[in-house]
ZAZA-430245 format. One record per residue: y, z, x of N, C-alpha, C in turn. Coordinates in nm, 3 decimals. Atoms other than C-alpha are relative to their C-alpha. Layout:
BEGIN
+---------+---------+---------+---------+---------+---------+---------+---------+---------+
!     n_Y !     n_Z !     n_X !    ca_Y !    ca_Z !    ca_X !     c_Y !     c_Z !     c_X !
+---------+---------+---------+---------+---------+---------+---------+---------+---------+
!       Y !       Z !       X !       Y !       Z !       X !       Y !       Z !       X !
...
+---------+---------+---------+---------+---------+---------+---------+---------+---------+
//
This chain:
BEGIN
+---------+---------+---------+---------+---------+---------+---------+---------+---------+
!     n_Y !     n_Z !     n_X !    ca_Y !    ca_Z !    ca_X !     c_Y !     c_Z !     c_X !
+---------+---------+---------+---------+---------+---------+---------+---------+---------+
!  -0.052 !   0.081 !  -0.107 !  16.027 !  18.638 !  25.963 !  -0.081 !  -0.128 !   0.016 !
!   0.085 !   0.118 !  -0.014 !  15.727 !  18.401 !  25.983 !   0.030 !  -0.099 !  -0.111 !
!  -0.035 !   0.089 !   0.110 !  15.814 !  18.263 !  25.638 !   0.131 !  -0.072 !   0.024 !
!  -0.130 !   0.058 !  -0.029 !  16.173 !  18.207 !  25.746 !  -0.012 !  -0.108 !   0.108 !
!   0.021 !   0.098 !  -0.107 !  16.060 !  18.028 !  26.066 !  -0.069 !  -0.124 !  -0.055 !
!   0.068 !   0.114 !   0.061 !  15.819 !  17.811 !  25.869 !   0.095 !  -0.084 !  -0.085 !
!  -0.096 !   0.070 !   0.085 !  16.097 !  17.725 !  25.624 !   0.097 !  -0.082 !   0.085 !
!  -0.091 !   0.074 !  -0.089 !  16.334 !  17.625 !  25.909 !  -0.070 !  -0.120 !   0.062 !
!   0.076 !   0.109 !  -0.062 !  16.065 !  17.415 !  26.077 !  -0.025 !  -0.109 !  -0.103 !
!   0.024 !   0.098 !   0.107 !  15.975 !  17.247 !  25.746 !   0.126 !  -0.077 !  -0.034 !
!  -0.128 !   0.064 !   0.031 !  16.341 !  17.177 !  25.671 !   0.040 !  -0.095 !   0.112 !
!  -0.036 !   0.084 !  -0.115 !  16.401 !  17.041 !  26.022 !  -0.088 !  -0.126 !   0.003 !
!   0.089 !   0.116 !  -0.001 !  16.093 !  16.818 !  26.002 !   0.034 !  -0.096 !  -0.112 !
!  -0.037 !   0.085 !   0.113 !  16.195 !  16.687 !  25.659 !   0.128 !  -0.076 !   0.032 !
!  -0.125 !   0.065 !  -0.039 !  16.544 !  16.613 !  25.791 !  -0.024 !  -0.111 !   0.103 !
!   0.032 !   0.103 !  -0.100 !  16.402 !  16.427 !  26.093 !  -0.069 !  -0.119 !  -0.065 !
!   0.071 !   0.108 !   0.068 !  16.170 !  16.227 !  25.869 !   0.098 !  -0.086 !  -0.080 !
!  -0.099 !   0.076 !   0.075 !  16.461 !  16.129 !  25.643 !   0.089 !  -0.083 !   0.093 !
!  -0.085 !   0.071 !  -0.098 !  16.673 !  16.035 !  25.945 !  -0.074 !  -0.121 !   0.056 !
!   0.078 !   0.111 !  -0.055 !  16.396 !  15.822 !  26.097 !  -0.026 !  -0.107 !  -0.106 !
!   0.025 !   0.097 !   0.107 !  16.316 !  15.660 !  25.762 !   0.125 !  -0.081 !  -0.029 !
!  -0.121 !   0.076 !   0.028 !  16.679 !  15.567 !  25.701 !   0.031 !  -0.095 !   0.114 !
!  -0.020 !   0.091 !  -0.113 !  16.699 !  15.418 !  26.051 !  -0.098 !  -0.117 !  -0.009 !
!   0.101 !   0.105 !   0.007 !  16.375 !  15.224 !  26.000 !   0.031 !  -0.100 !  -0.110 !
!  -0.027 !   0.090 !   0.112 !  16.478 !  15.084 !  25.662 !   0.137 !  -0.066 !   0.008 !
!  -0.134 !   0.053 !  -0.002 !  16.844 !  15.025 !  25.741 !   0.040 !  -0.064 !   0.131 !
!  -0.040 !   0.046 !  -0.133 !  16.842 !  14.918 !  26.106 !   0.006 !  -0.151 !   0.012 !
!   0.004 !   0.145 !  -0.017 !  16.760 !  14.551 !  26.063 !   0.021 !  -0.070 !  -0.134 !
!  -0.022 !   0.071 !   0.126 !  16.930 !  14.391 !  25.766 !  -0.043 !  -0.146 !   0.011 !
!   0.043 !   0.139 !   0.003 !  16.795 !  14.052 !  25.663 !   0.123 !  -0.089 !   0.004 !
!  -0.117 !   0.088 !  -0.005 !  17.035 !  13.775 !  25.762 !   0.011 !  -0.085 !  -0.126 !
!  -0.023 !   0.087 !   0.114 !  17.190 !  13.563 !  25.490 !  -0.072 !  -0.132 !   0.020 !
!   0.065 !   0.131 !  -0.009 !  16.996 !  13.245 !  25.410 !   0.096 !  -0.106 !   0.051 !
!  -0.100 !   0.099 !  -0.040 !  17.320 !  13.054 !  25.466 !   0.018 !  -0.005 !   0.152 !
!  -0.021 !  -0.004 !  -0.145 !  17.332 !  13.164 !  25.831 !  -0.128 !   0.014 !   0.080 !
!   0.128 !  -0.014 !  -0.069 !  16.964 !  13.211 !  25.914 !  -0.049 !  -0.138 !   0.045 !
!   0.042 !   0.132 !  -0.047 !  16.863 !  12.915 !  26.137 !  -0.135 !  -0.045 !  -0.056 !
!   0.131 !   0.037 !   0.056 !  16.504 !  12.924 !  26.002 !   0.015 !  -0.056 !  -0.141 !
!  -0.022 !   0.048 !   0.136 !  16.633 !  12.875 !  25.646 !   0.074 !  -0.133 !  -0.004 !
!  -0.082 !   0.121 !  -0.004 !  16.851 !  12.582 !  25.755 !  -0.076 !  -0.121 !   0.056 !
!   0.076 !   0.106 !  -0.067 !  16.570 !  12.368 !  25.904 !  -0.021 !  -0.125 !  -0.085 !
!   0.015 !   0.119 !   0.085 !  16.551 !  12.131 !  25.604 !   0.135 !  -0.058 !  -0.044 !
!  -0.131 !   0.049 !   0.040 !  16.926 !  12.073 !  25.577 !   0.018 !  -0.150 !   0.025 !
!  -0.007 !   0.144 !  -0.025 !  16.875 !  11.720 !  25.719 !  -0.034 !  -0.081 !  -0.125 !
!   0.049 !   0.069 !   0.119 !  16.722 !  11.631 !  25.381 !   0.098 !   0.010 !  -0.118 !
!  -0.094 !  -0.020 !   0.109 !  17.016 !  11.744 !  25.166 !   0.076 !  -0.129 !  -0.029 !
!  -0.078 !   0.117 !   0.038 !  17.191 !  11.467 !  24.972 !  -0.065 !  -0.076 !  -0.113 !
!   0.052 !   0.091 !   0.102 !  17.130 !  11.183 !  24.729 !  -0.071 !  -0.115 !   0.070 !
!   0.086 !   0.096 !  -0.067 !  16.858 !  10.930 !  24.809 !  -0.055 !  -0.105 !  -0.097 !
!   0.079 !   0.104 !   0.068 !  16.709 !  10.600 !  24.695 !  -0.136 !   0.003 !   0.070 !
!   0.134 !  -0.015 !  -0.056 !  16.331 !  10.613 !  24.744 !  -0.085 !  -0.121 !  -0.036 !
!   0.092 !   0.111 !   0.022 !  16.083 !  10.329 !  24.786 !  -0.109 !   0.001 !   0.105 !
!   0.105 !   0.015 !  -0.101 !  15.771 !  10.231 !  24.973 !   0.061 !  -0.065 !   0.123 !
!  -0.052 !   0.056 !  -0.125 !  15.830 !  10.140 !  25.336 !   0.005 !  -0.152 !  -0.008 !
!  -0.014 !   0.144 !  -0.002 !  15.966 !   9.788 !  25.360 !   0.026 !  -0.065 !  -0.135 !
!  -0.025 !   0.059 !   0.132 !  16.024 !   9.743 !  24.986 !   0.128 !   0.059 !  -0.059 !
!  -0.122 !  -0.047 !   0.066 !  16.324 !   9.787 !  24.757 !  -0.025 !   0.135 !  -0.066 !
!   0.015 !  -0.131 !   0.064 !  16.381 !  10.143 !  24.632 !  -0.014 !  -0.015 !  -0.152 !
!   0.018 !   0.000 !   0.146 !  16.262 !  10.209 !  24.276 !   0.006 !   0.141 !  -0.057 !
!  -0.008 !  -0.139 !   0.043 !  16.307 !  10.588 !  24.260 !   0.125 !   0.064 !   0.060 !
!  -0.120 !  -0.070 !  -0.046 !  16.588 !  10.838 !  24.312 !  -0.032 !   0.147 !   0.020 !
!   0.022 !  -0.140 !  -0.030 !  16.604 !  11.186 !  24.457 !   0.134 !   0.064 !   0.035 !
!  -0.115 !  -0.079 !  -0.040 !  16.870 !  11.453 !  24.488 !  -0.055 !   0.130 !   0.058 !
!   0.047 !  -0.122 !  -0.068 !  16.809 !  11.736 !  24.736 !   0.122 !   0.089 !   0.022 !
!  -0.114 !  -0.091 !  -0.007 !  17.035 !  12.040 !  24.715 !  -0.047 !   0.143 !   0.024 !
!   0.030 !  -0.141 !  -0.023 !  17.053 !  12.413 !  24.791 !   0.026 !   0.079 !  -0.127 !
!  -0.016 !  -0.090 !   0.114 !  17.015 !  12.685 !  24.526 !  -0.024 !   0.144 !   0.046 !
!   0.022 !  -0.143 !  -0.026 !  16.997 !  13.065 !  24.510 !   0.066 !   0.046 !   0.130 !
!  -0.079 !  -0.041 !  -0.117 !  17.273 !  13.136 !  24.763 !  -0.051 !  -0.065 !   0.129 !
!   0.048 !   0.082 !  -0.110 !  17.134 !  12.864 !  24.992 !  -0.136 !   0.047 !   0.055 !
!   0.133 !  -0.047 !  -0.041 !  16.789 !  13.029 !  25.004 !  -0.111 !  -0.096 !  -0.040 !
!   0.105 !   0.090 !   0.047 !  16.602 !  12.748 !  24.827 !   0.049 !  -0.144 !   0.006 !
!  -0.025 !   0.144 !   0.000 !  16.589 !  12.372 !  24.885 !  -0.070 !  -0.056 !  -0.124 !
!   0.055 !   0.057 !   0.123 !  16.538 !  12.185 !  24.558 !   0.011 !  -0.152 !   0.009 !
!  -0.003 !   0.145 !   0.015 !  16.441 !  11.820 !  24.528 !  -0.024 !  -0.030 !  -0.148 !
!   0.013 !   0.044 !   0.138 !  16.500 !  11.679 !  24.182 !  -0.017 !  -0.151 !   0.008 !
!   0.029 !   0.141 !  -0.020 !  16.338 !  11.336 !  24.166 !  -0.034 !  -0.070 !  -0.130 !
!   0.032 !   0.087 !   0.113 !  16.299 !  11.050 !  23.924 !  -0.074 !  -0.118 !   0.058 !
!   0.084 !   0.106 !  -0.056 !  16.011 !  10.819 !  24.011 !   0.006 !  -0.130 !  -0.078 !
!  -0.007 !   0.120 !   0.083 !  16.106 !  10.565 !  23.747 !  -0.105 !   0.005 !  -0.110 !
!   0.095 !   0.009 !   0.111 !  15.923 !  10.480 !  23.425 !  -0.028 !   0.136 !  -0.066 !
!   0.014 !  -0.129 !   0.067 !  15.982 !  10.835 !  23.295 !  -0.067 !   0.111 !   0.080 !
!   0.066 !  -0.102 !  -0.081 !  15.801 !  11.021 !  23.576 !   0.105 !   0.075 !   0.083 !
!  -0.099 !  -0.084 !  -0.068 !  16.017 !  11.311 !  23.701 !  -0.064 !   0.128 !   0.050 !
!   0.051 !  -0.127 !  -0.049 !  15.971 !  11.630 !  23.896 !   0.103 !   0.078 !   0.078 !
!  -0.083 !  -0.089 !  -0.081 !  16.119 !  11.918 !  24.088 !  -0.089 !   0.063 !   0.106 !
!   0.068 !  -0.064 !  -0.113 !  16.013 !  12.047 !  24.428 !   0.090 !   0.110 !   0.051 !
!  -0.076 !  -0.114 !  -0.048 !  16.126 !  12.391 !  24.538 !  -0.063 !   0.050 !   0.129 !
!   0.048 !  -0.041 !  -0.131 !  16.095 !  12.492 !  24.902 !   0.089 !   0.113 !   0.052 !
!  -0.080 !  -0.110 !  -0.052 !  16.203 !  12.816 !  25.067 !  -0.070 !   0.064 !   0.118 !
!   0.049 !  -0.074 !  -0.117 !  16.166 !  13.005 !  25.393 !  -0.006 !   0.148 !  -0.035 !
!   0.018 !  -0.143 !   0.024 !  16.030 !  13.358 !  25.365 !   0.023 !   0.076 !   0.129 !
!  -0.027 !  -0.084 !  -0.118 !  16.184 !  13.600 !  25.614 !  -0.111 !   0.105 !   0.016 !
!   0.106 !  -0.100 !  -0.007 !  15.897 !  13.837 !  25.529 !  -0.118 !  -0.046 !   0.085 !
!   0.119 !   0.046 !  -0.074 !  15.611 !  13.624 !  25.662 !   0.031 !  -0.114 !   0.097 !
!  -0.044 !   0.102 !  -0.098 !  15.817 !  13.376 !  25.872 !  -0.066 !  -0.135 !  -0.025 !
!   0.064 !   0.126 !   0.037 !  15.676 !  13.077 !  25.683 !   0.075 !  -0.063 !  -0.116 !
!  -0.055 !   0.073 !   0.113 !  15.792 !  12.810 !  25.441 !  -0.104 !  -0.006 !  -0.112 !
!   0.086 !   0.009 !   0.117 !  15.650 !  12.794 !  25.088 !   0.060 !  -0.102 !  -0.097 !
!  -0.052 !   0.099 !   0.092 !  15.678 !  12.533 !  24.816 !  -0.075 !  -0.004 !  -0.131 !
!   0.057 !   0.022 !   0.132 !  15.613 !  12.453 !  24.453 !   0.046 !  -0.137 !  -0.046 !
!  -0.029 !   0.134 !   0.049 !  15.594 !  12.093 !  24.329 !  -0.050 !  -0.009 !  -0.143 !
!   0.035 !   0.009 !   0.141 !  15.597 !  12.034 !  23.953 !   0.054 !  -0.132 !  -0.056 !
!  -0.051 !   0.121 !   0.064 !  15.620 !  11.712 !  23.750 !  -0.013 !   0.010 !  -0.151 !
!  -0.001 !  -0.004 !   0.146 !  15.667 !  11.630 !  23.383 !  -0.129 !  -0.054 !  -0.062 !
!   0.132 !   0.039 !   0.050 !  15.304 !  11.516 !  23.354 !  -0.100 !   0.115 !   0.012 !
!   0.084 !  -0.118 !  -0.004 !  15.172 !  11.869 !  23.398 !  -0.064 !   0.031 !   0.134 !
!   0.057 !  -0.029 !  -0.133 !  15.089 !  11.859 !  23.769 !   0.081 !   0.109 !   0.068 !
!  -0.063 !  -0.109 !  -0.073 !  15.163 !  12.172 !  23.969 !  -0.075 !   0.015 !   0.132 !
!   0.060 !  -0.019 !  -0.132 !  15.102 !  12.205 !  24.343 !   0.075 !   0.111 !   0.071 !
!  -0.057 !  -0.111 !  -0.074 !  15.159 !  12.523 !  24.542 !  -0.032 !  -0.018 !   0.147 !
!   0.014 !   0.012 !  -0.145 !  15.216 !  12.506 !  24.915 !   0.038 !   0.134 !   0.061 !
!  -0.031 !  -0.131 !  -0.056 !  15.186 !  12.842 !  25.085 !   0.006 !  -0.002 !   0.152 !
!   0.000 !   0.007 !  -0.146 !  15.150 !  12.728 !  25.443 !   0.096 !  -0.110 !   0.042 !
!  -0.099 !   0.097 !  -0.040 !  15.466 !  12.559 !  25.563 !   0.059 !   0.031 !   0.136 !
!  -0.065 !  -0.012 !  -0.130 !  15.617 !  12.496 !  25.904 !   0.114 !  -0.100 !   0.002 !
!  -0.113 !   0.092 !  -0.011 !  15.955 !  12.342 !  25.978 !   0.069 !   0.020 !   0.133 !
!  -0.087 !  -0.002 !  -0.117 !  16.173 !  12.257 !  26.270 !   0.114 !  -0.095 !  -0.036 !
!  -0.108 !   0.092 !   0.035 !  16.506 !  12.074 !  26.272 !  -0.051 !  -0.145 !   0.003 !
!   0.041 !   0.140 !   0.007 !  16.417 !  11.723 !  26.154 !  -0.142 !  -0.024 !  -0.047 !
!   0.138 !   0.021 !   0.045 !  16.058 !  11.780 !  26.037 !  -0.053 !   0.125 !  -0.071 !
!   0.065 !  -0.110 !   0.071 !  15.853 !  11.991 !  25.797 !  -0.138 !  -0.045 !  -0.045 !
!   0.135 !   0.029 !   0.050 !  15.489 !  12.012 !  25.693 !  -0.046 !   0.116 !  -0.085 !
!   0.047 !  -0.100 !   0.096 !  15.343 !  12.196 !  25.395 !  -0.144 !  -0.032 !  -0.038 !
!   0.137 !   0.020 !   0.046 !  14.978 !  12.246 !  25.300 !  -0.033 !   0.101 !  -0.109 !
!   0.044 !  -0.089 !   0.106 !  14.810 !  12.395 !  24.998 !  -0.117 !  -0.060 !  -0.076 !
!   0.119 !   0.047 !   0.071 !  14.493 !  12.372 !  24.789 !   0.030 !  -0.040 !  -0.144 !
!  -0.001 !   0.031 !   0.143 !  14.438 !  12.217 !  24.449 !  -0.140 !  -0.046 !  -0.037 !
!   0.128 !   0.054 !   0.046 !  14.155 !  12.072 !  24.245 !   0.020 !  -0.144 !  -0.042 !
!  -0.004 !   0.138 !   0.045 !  14.082 !  11.705 !  24.186 !  -0.035 !  -0.007 !  -0.147 !
!   0.031 !   0.016 !   0.143 !  14.028 !  11.563 !  23.837 !  -0.145 !   0.033 !  -0.031 !
!   0.141 !  -0.034 !   0.018 !  13.654 !  11.620 !  23.889 !  -0.031 !   0.146 !   0.032 !
!   0.018 !  -0.141 !  -0.031 !  13.712 !  11.986 !  23.982 !  -0.026 !   0.029 !   0.147 !
!   0.026 !  -0.019 !  -0.143 !  13.645 !  11.930 !  24.355 !   0.124 !   0.056 !   0.070 !
!  -0.110 !  -0.056 !  -0.078 !  13.857 !  12.120 !  24.608 !   0.071 !  -0.109 !   0.079 !
!  -0.085 !   0.095 !  -0.072 !  14.145 !  11.924 !  24.758 !   0.102 !   0.079 !   0.080 !
!  -0.111 !  -0.055 !  -0.078 !  14.385 !  12.014 !  25.038 !   0.111 !  -0.104 !  -0.003 !
!  -0.117 !   0.087 !   0.001 !  14.733 !  11.865 !  24.997 !   0.084 !   0.030 !   0.124 !
!  -0.089 !  -0.016 !  -0.116 !  14.959 !  11.806 !  25.296 !   0.120 !  -0.092 !  -0.021 !
!  -0.124 !   0.076 !   0.015 !  15.322 !  11.695 !  25.263 !   0.079 !   0.013 !   0.129 !
!  -0.085 !   0.004 !  -0.120 !  15.527 !  11.589 !  25.565 !   0.133 !  -0.062 !  -0.038 !
!  -0.135 !   0.051 !   0.020 !  15.903 !  11.539 !  25.551 !   0.060 !  -0.015 !   0.140 !
!  -0.043 !   0.028 !  -0.137 !  16.041 !  11.372 !  25.865 !   0.132 !  -0.076 !  -0.001 !
!  -0.127 !   0.069 !  -0.015 !  16.394 !  11.275 !  25.957 !  -0.019 !  -0.118 !   0.095 !
!   0.008 !   0.120 !  -0.083 !  16.395 !  10.916 !  26.086 !   0.135 !  -0.025 !   0.067 !
!  -0.136 !   0.011 !  -0.050 !  16.775 !  10.897 !  26.126 !   0.089 !   0.081 !  -0.093 !
!  -0.093 !  -0.075 !   0.086 !  17.086 !  11.051 !  25.970 !  -0.014 !  -0.042 !  -0.146 !
!   0.004 !   0.052 !   0.136 !  17.042 !  10.827 !  25.666 !  -0.138 !  -0.044 !  -0.046 !
!   0.137 !   0.036 !   0.039 !  16.662 !  10.784 !  25.653 !  -0.093 !   0.120 !   0.022 !
!   0.100 !  -0.106 !  -0.005 !  16.386 !  11.035 !  25.579 !  -0.129 !  -0.059 !  -0.056 !
!   0.129 !   0.045 !   0.051 !  16.016 !  10.972 !  25.526 !  -0.077 !   0.120 !  -0.052 !
!   0.088 !  -0.103 !   0.056 !  15.790 !  11.178 !  25.301 !  -0.139 !  -0.060 !  -0.016 !
!   0.139 !   0.045 !   0.010 !  15.414 !  11.143 !  25.327 !  -0.082 !   0.112 !  -0.064 !
!   0.087 !  -0.095 !   0.067 !  15.174 !  11.317 !  25.088 !  -0.143 !  -0.048 !   0.024 !
!   0.140 !   0.033 !  -0.029 !  14.811 !  11.322 !  25.203 !  -0.091 !   0.099 !  -0.068 !
!   0.101 !  -0.086 !   0.064 !  14.496 !  11.463 !  25.045 !  -0.129 !  -0.007 !   0.081 !
!   0.130 !  -0.007 !  -0.066 !  14.169 !  11.577 !  25.198 !  -0.100 !   0.065 !  -0.094 !
!   0.107 !  -0.057 !   0.082 !  13.846 !  11.636 !  25.008 !  -0.114 !   0.054 !   0.086 !
!   0.104 !  -0.051 !  -0.091 !  13.647 !  11.737 !  25.318 !   0.056 !   0.108 !   0.093 !
!  -0.055 !  -0.116 !  -0.071 !  13.842 !  12.048 !  25.423 !   0.083 !  -0.038 !   0.123 !
!  -0.092 !   0.040 !  -0.106 !  14.086 !  11.857 !  25.644 !  -0.059 !  -0.086 !   0.110 !
!   0.061 !   0.086 !  -0.103 !  13.840 !  11.644 !  25.844 !   0.061 !  -0.140 !  -0.006 !
!  -0.064 !   0.130 !   0.017 !  13.988 !  11.322 !  25.700 !   0.107 !   0.011 !  -0.109 !
!  -0.112 !  -0.002 !   0.093 !  14.305 !  11.245 !  25.504 !   0.022 !  -0.139 !  -0.059 !
!  -0.041 !   0.127 !   0.062 !  14.405 !  10.973 !  25.256 !   0.143 !   0.016 !  -0.049 !
!  -0.140 !  -0.004 !   0.040 !  14.765 !  10.887 !  25.178 !   0.012 !  -0.020 !  -0.151 !
!  -0.022 !   0.008 !   0.144 !  14.860 !  10.955 !  24.816 !   0.140 !  -0.054 !  -0.030 !
!  -0.138 !   0.046 !   0.018 !  15.233 !  10.880 !  24.857 !   0.065 !  -0.011 !   0.136 !
!  -0.080 !   0.017 !  -0.122 !  15.450 !  10.744 !  25.133 !   0.132 !  -0.061 !  -0.044 !
!  -0.130 !   0.045 !   0.046 !  15.818 !  10.717 !  25.050 !   0.103 !   0.000 !   0.111 !
!  -0.111 !   0.008 !  -0.094 !  16.114 !  10.605 !  25.255 !   0.127 !   0.032 !  -0.078 !
!  -0.122 !  -0.045 !   0.064 !  16.432 !  10.785 !  25.155 !   0.119 !  -0.061 !   0.075 !
!  -0.123 !   0.056 !  -0.057 !  16.763 !  10.601 !  25.214 !   0.119 !   0.070 !  -0.066 !
!  -0.111 !  -0.080 !   0.052 !  17.079 !  10.808 !  25.178 !   0.096 !  -0.087 !  -0.082 !
!  -0.099 !   0.068 !   0.083 !  17.310 !  10.704 !  24.894 !   0.125 !   0.085 !  -0.016 !
!  -0.115 !  -0.089 !   0.011 !  17.545 !  11.003 !  24.907 !  -0.025 !   0.131 !   0.073 !
!   0.013 !  -0.127 !  -0.076 !  17.614 !  11.336 !  25.071 !  -0.086 !   0.102 !  -0.071 !
+---------+---------+---------+---------+---------+---------+---------+---------+---------+
//
């Protein structure tokens, strides 16, 4: 009788554990990137752009579009004179943060693991090394100026964020949707 009671209790406990586990794993499905407001915070940047320094004629081009079922923002850019790159940015529902990877055809790779965005603005930071091997913090800001203007500022710090120098400041002017 004791063995039978133990078997019933063990079976009941296993059943409860399976029930609770299925509720825990199935209760909160991840929303689609297409409808998740956090994933849509960079949509202001989507489109085709002419890029130049503030106040000067554009000399570069950029196309920003969605990929992977609208889960990733991709900027494909041509800086002129053969310099090209791709920037991939995505919101992680797991850690509630934006992440990015910037790569160019000259072998530069920058990873941004700390990103924040709100409708109309985003900021990404991540470490790299300078040509002399020194630690560098990179910070990229993307800011909506108007429906047809966006500014991107890339800054670098070699003193752990105490001071920043501007490496790139581009004004994006919309040329297409």
